[in-house]
DRENDO-1510 file (C-alpha; in Angstrom, 1 decimal, always signed):
<recs>
REC; n; res; u; v; w
REC; 1; UNK; +18.8; +22.0; -12.5 .
REC; 2; UNK; +18.7; +18.6; -14.2 .
REC; 3; UNK; +18.4; +18.1; -17.9 .
REC; 4; UNK; +14.8; +16.8; -17.2 .
REC; 5; UNK; +13.8; +19.9; -15.2 .
REC; 6; UNK; +15.5; +22.4; -17.8 .
REC; 7; UNK; +13.2; +20.6; -20.5 .
REC; 8; UNK; +10.1; +21.3; -18.5 .
REC; 9; UNK; +8.3; +24.4; -17.5 .
REC; 10; UNK; +6.1; +24.7; -14.5 .
REC; 11; UNK; +2.8; +24.8; -16.8 .
REC; 12; UNK; +3.7; +21.4; -18.1 .
REC; 13; UNK; +4.3; +19.9; -14.6 .
REC; 14; UNK; +1.0; +21.5; -13.6 .
REC; 15; UNK; -0.6; +19.7; -16.6 .
REC; 16; UNK; +0.7; +16.1; -15.4 .
REC; 17; UNK; -0.6; +16.9; -12.0 .
REC; 18; UNK; -4.0; +17.6; -13.4 .
REC; 19; UNK; -4.0; +14.5; -15.3 .
REC; 20; UNK; -3.1; +12.5; -12.1 .
REC; 21; UNK; -6.0; +14.4; -10.3 .
REC; 22; UNK; -8.5; +13.7; -13.0 .
REC; 23; UNK; -7.3; +9.9; -12.9 .
REC; 24; UNK; -8.2; +10.1; -9.2 .
REC; 25; UNK; -11.6; +11.3; -9.7 .
REC; 26; UNK; -12.2; +8.5; -12.1 .
REC; 27; UNK; -10.7; +6.0; -9.7 .
REC; 28; UNK; -13.2; +7.3; -7.1 .
REC; 29; UNK; -16.0; +6.8; -9.8 .
REC; 30; UNK; -14.7; +3.1; -10.2 .
REC; 31; UNK; -13.9; +4.0; -13.8 .
REC; 32; UNK; -10.4; +2.4; -13.6 .
REC; 33; UNK; -9.9; +2.4; -17.4 .
REC; 34; UNK; -10.4; +6.0; -17.6 .
REC; 35; UNK; -8.3; +6.5; -14.5 .
REC; 36; UNK; -5.4; +4.7; -16.3 .
REC; 37; UNK; -5.8; +6.9; -19.5 .
REC; 38; UNK; -5.3; +10.0; -17.5 .
REC; 39; UNK; -2.4; +8.4; -15.4 .
REC; 40; UNK; -0.7; +7.3; -18.7 .
REC; 41; UNK; -0.9; +10.9; -19.9 .
REC; 42; UNK; +0.8; +12.2; -16.8 .
REC; 43; UNK; +3.6; +9.7; -16.6 .
REC; 44; UNK; +5.7; +10.8; -19.7 .
REC; 45; UNK; +5.5; +14.3; -18.4 .
REC; 46; UNK; +6.6; +13.5; -15.0 .
REC; 47; UNK; +9.5; +11.4; -16.5 .
REC; 48; UNK; +10.5; +14.5; -18.4 .
REC; 49; UNK; +9.9; +17.1; -15.8 .
REC; 50; UNK; +11.0; +15.5; -12.5 .
REC; 51; UNK; +14.2; +14.3; -11.0 .
REC; 52; UNK; +14.9; +10.7; -11.2 .
REC; 53; UNK; +13.1; +8.9; -8.5 .
REC; 54; UNK; +10.8; +11.6; -7.6 .
REC; 55; UNK; +8.1; +11.0; -5.0 .
REC; 56; UNK; +5.5; +12.3; -7.2 .
REC; 57; UNK; +6.6; +9.7; -9.9 .
REC; 58; UNK; +6.2; +7.0; -7.1 .
REC; 59; UNK; +2.8; +8.2; -6.5 .
REC; 60; UNK; +1.7; +8.0; -10.0 .
REC; 61; UNK; +3.2; +4.3; -10.3 .
REC; 62; UNK; +1.2; +3.6; -7.2 .
REC; 63; UNK; -2.0; +4.9; -8.5 .
REC; 64; UNK; -1.4; +3.0; -11.9 .
REC; 65; UNK; -0.7; -0.2; -10.0 .
REC; 66; UNK; -4.0; +0.1; -8.0 .
REC; 67; UNK; -6.0; +0.8; -10.9 .
REC; 68; UNK; -4.4; -2.2; -12.8 .
REC; 69; UNK; -5.2; -4.4; -9.8 .
REC; 70; UNK; -8.9; -3.2; -9.6 .
REC; 71; UNK; -9.0; -4.2; -13.4 .
REC; 72; UNK; -8.0; -7.6; -12.7 .
REC; 73; UNK; -4.5; -7.1; -14.0 .
REC; 74; UNK; -2.6; -8.3; -10.9 .
REC; 75; UNK; +0.8; -8.9; -12.4 .
REC; 76; UNK; +1.0; -5.6; -14.2 .
REC; 77; UNK; -0.4; -3.9; -11.3 .
REC; 78; UNK; +2.3; -5.5; -9.1 .
REC; 79; UNK; +5.1; -4.3; -11.3 .
REC; 80; UNK; +4.0; -0.8; -11.1 .
REC; 81; UNK; +3.4; -1.0; -7.1 .
REC; 82; UNK; +7.1; -2.5; -6.9 .
REC; 83; UNK; +8.3; +0.7; -9.0 .
REC; 84; UNK; +6.3; +2.7; -6.6 .
REC; 85; UNK; +7.8; +1.1; -3.5 .
REC; 86; UNK; +11.5; +1.2; -4.9 .
REC; 87; UNK; +11.3; +4.8; -5.8 .
REC; 88; UNK; +9.8; +5.7; -2.2 .
REC; 89; UNK; +12.6; +3.5; -0.8 .
REC; 90; UNK; +15.3; +5.8; -2.6 .
REC; 91; UNK; +13.6; +9.0; -2.1 .
REC; 92; UNK; +11.9; +8.9; +1.2 .
REC; 93; UNK; +13.1; +8.1; +4.9 .
REC; 94; UNK; +13.3; +4.6; +5.5 .
REC; 95; UNK; +10.4; +5.0; +8.0 .
REC; 96; UNK; +8.2; +7.0; +5.9 .
REC; 97; UNK; +4.4; +5.9; +6.0 .
REC; 98; UNK; +4.1; +6.0; +2.2 .
REC; 99; UNK; +6.6; +2.9; +2.0 .
REC; 100; UNK; +4.2; +1.0; +4.5 .
REC; 101; UNK; +1.3; +2.0; +2.6 .
REC; 102; UNK; +2.5; +0.7; -0.7 .
REC; 103; UNK; +4.0; -2.6; +1.0 .
REC; 104; UNK; +0.5; -3.1; +2.3 .
REC; 105; UNK; -1.0; -2.8; -1.2 .
REC; 106; UNK; +1.6; -5.2; -2.6 .
REC; 107; UNK; +0.6; -7.5; +0.3 .
REC; 108; UNK; -3.0; -7.2; -0.6 .
REC; 109; UNK; -2.3; -7.9; -4.2 .
REC; 110; UNK; -0.4; -11.0; -3.4 .
REC; 111; UNK; -3.1; -12.1; -1.0 .
REC; 112; UNK; -5.8; -11.7; -3.7 .
REC; 113; UNK; -3.9; -14.1; -6.3 .
REC; 114; UNK; -3.4; -16.3; -3.2 .
REC; 115; UNK; +0.5; -16.0; -3.2 .
REC; 116; UNK; +0.7; -16.1; +0.6 .
REC; 117; UNK; +4.3; -16.3; +1.0 .
REC; 118; UNK; +4.9; -13.0; -0.9 .
REC; 119; UNK; +1.8; -11.3; +0.8 .
REC; 120; UNK; +3.4; -12.2; +4.2 .
REC; 121; UNK; +6.6; -10.8; +3.0 .
REC; 122; UNK; +5.2; -7.4; +2.1 .
REC; 123; UNK; +3.0; -7.2; +5.1 .
REC; 124; UNK; +5.9; -7.9; +7.4 .
REC; 125; UNK; +7.8; -5.2; +5.6 .
REC; 126; UNK; +4.9; -2.8; +6.2 .
REC; 127; UNK; +4.9; -3.6; +9.7 .
REC; 128; UNK; +8.7; -2.8; +10.1 .
REC; 129; UNK; +8.4; +0.4; +8.4 .
REC; 130; UNK; +4.9; +1.4; +10.1 .
REC; 131; UNK; +6.2; +0.6; +13.5 .
REC; 132; UNK; +9.0; +3.1; +13.1 .
REC; 133; UNK; +7.0; +6.1; +11.5 .
REC; 134; UNK; +7.4; +9.2; +13.8 .
REC; 135; UNK; +3.5; +9.4; +14.3 .
REC; 136; UNK; +2.4; +5.9; +14.2 .
REC; 137; UNK; -0.9; +5.1; +12.8 .
REC; 138; UNK; -2.2; +2.2; +15.1 .
REC; 139; UNK; -5.3; +1.6; +13.1 .
REC; 140; UNK; -3.2; +0.7; +10.0 .
REC; 141; UNK; -0.6; -0.9; +12.0 .
REC; 142; UNK; -3.3; -3.1; +13.7 .
REC; 143; UNK; -4.9; -3.8; +10.3 .
REC; 144; UNK; -1.6; -4.9; +8.9 .
REC; 145; UNK; -1.0; -7.3; +12.0 .
REC; 146; UNK; -4.5; -8.7; +11.4 .
REC; 147; UNK; -3.8; -9.4; +7.5 .
REC; 148; UNK; -0.5; -10.9; +8.4 .
REC; 149; UNK; -2.2; -13.2; +10.9 .
REC; 150; UNK; -4.8; -14.3; +8.3 .
REC; 151; UNK; -2.1; -15.1; +5.9 .
REC; 152; UNK; +0.0; -17.0; +8.6 .
REC; 153; UNK; -3.2; -19.1; +9.5 .
REC; 154; UNK; -3.5; -19.9; +5.7 .
REC; 155; UNK; +0.2; -21.1; +5.7 .
REC; 156; UNK; -0.6; -23.1; +8.8 .
REC; 157; UNK; +1.6; -21.3; +10.9 .
REC; 158; UNK; -0.8; -21.0; +13.8 .
REC; 159; UNK; +1.5; -19.9; +16.7 .
REC; 160; UNK; +2.9; -16.9; +14.9 .
REC; 161; UNK; -0.8; -16.2; +13.4 .
REC; 162; UNK; -1.9; -16.1; +17.0 .
REC; 163; UNK; +1.0; -13.8; +18.1 .
REC; 164; UNK; +0.1; -11.3; +15.1 .
REC; 165; UNK; -3.7; -11.6; +16.1 .
REC; 166; UNK; -2.8; -10.6; +19.6 .
REC; 167; UNK; -0.6; -7.7; +18.4 .
REC; 168; UNK; -3.6; -6.6; +16.1 .
REC; 169; UNK; -5.9; -6.3; +19.1 .
REC; 170; UNK; -3.4; -4.7; +21.4 .
REC; 171; UNK; -2.5; -2.2; +18.6 .
REC; 172; UNK; -6.1; -1.4; +17.8 .
REC; 173; UNK; -6.7; -0.6; +21.6 .
REC; 174; UNK; -4.2; +2.3; +21.2 .
REC; 175; UNK; -6.5; +4.0; +18.6 .
REC; 176; UNK; -10.0; +2.9; +18.7 .
REC; 177; UNK; -13.2; +3.1; +20.8 .
REC; 178; UNK; -14.4; -0.1; +22.2 .
REC; 179; UNK; -17.2; -0.2; +19.8 .
REC; 180; UNK; -15.1; +0.1; +16.7 .
REC; 181; UNK; -15.8; -2.6; +14.0 .
REC; 182; UNK; -12.2; -3.5; +13.5 .
REC; 183; UNK; -11.7; -4.2; +17.2 .
REC; 184; UNK; -14.7; -6.5; +17.0 .
REC; 185; UNK; -13.2; -8.3; +13.8 .
REC; 186; UNK; -9.8; -8.5; +15.2 .
REC; 187; UNK; -10.9; -10.1; +18.5 .
REC; 188; UNK; -13.1; -12.5; +16.8 .
REC; 189; UNK; -10.2; -13.7; +14.8 .
REC; 190; UNK; -8.1; -14.1; +17.9 .
REC; 191; UNK; -10.7; -16.1; +19.7 .
REC; 192; UNK; -11.2; -18.3; +16.6 .
REC; 193; UNK; -7.2; -18.9; +16.7 .
REC; 194; UNK; -7.3; -19.5; +20.3 .
REC; 195; UNK; -10.1; -21.9; +20.1 .
REC; 196; UNK; -8.2; -23.9; +17.4 .
REC; 197; UNK; -5.0; -24.0; +19.4 .
REC; 198; UNK; -6.6; -25.5; +22.6 .
</recs>
C-alpha cells in the first residue's frame, strides 16, 4: 500500500464517495454551489486515500469542472476539466470513453467562451479517442462531428466543416432511427453547408 492508502481507511473513502454522490444530486437539482461544496469536501479525502492519478480523483475533478462552468466560472472550470483529462490519460487506456467525454466537455466550454481554435482541438481529440473505443458510441461520435463542423464553420473552414457534417450524418445512421431529432438537426446543418458551398 502507498502512504496515501495506509493513512486512509475504507470508511473515510466511503465518506468521500458519499460527498461526491451528494454533489451529483445537487448537480441534478441545478444547485451547483451546493454541489461544489460537497465535491470540495470529497477532494482532500480522495487526495489522502487514493493512489496518485486515480480515476476516481479524475471523476471528481470532472464534476467540479462542470459545476464551475455551469456557474459561469469557465476558466476555473477548464483548469479542473484539464486535470481530469490529464489524470484519465495517465490512468486509463488511451481509447477509454471517459477521455473522449472530458475532451468533449472541454471543447464545449471553449465553444461557450468563443475560443473556437481550442474548442476544435479538443473535439478532434475526442473524435480520435471516440473512434478507437472498443464499443463505439455512434450517437456521441456523431454529435462530436456535428459540434466540430459548427466550429469549423465559425472558423470559415467550409470544406472541412462540410466533411465533418457528412461524417455526423453517416455516423448517426449507425445508431439512430430515421425520426431521431439529432439526425434531423445534423442533416439540416449539412444541407445548409452544401447550399453555401454551391
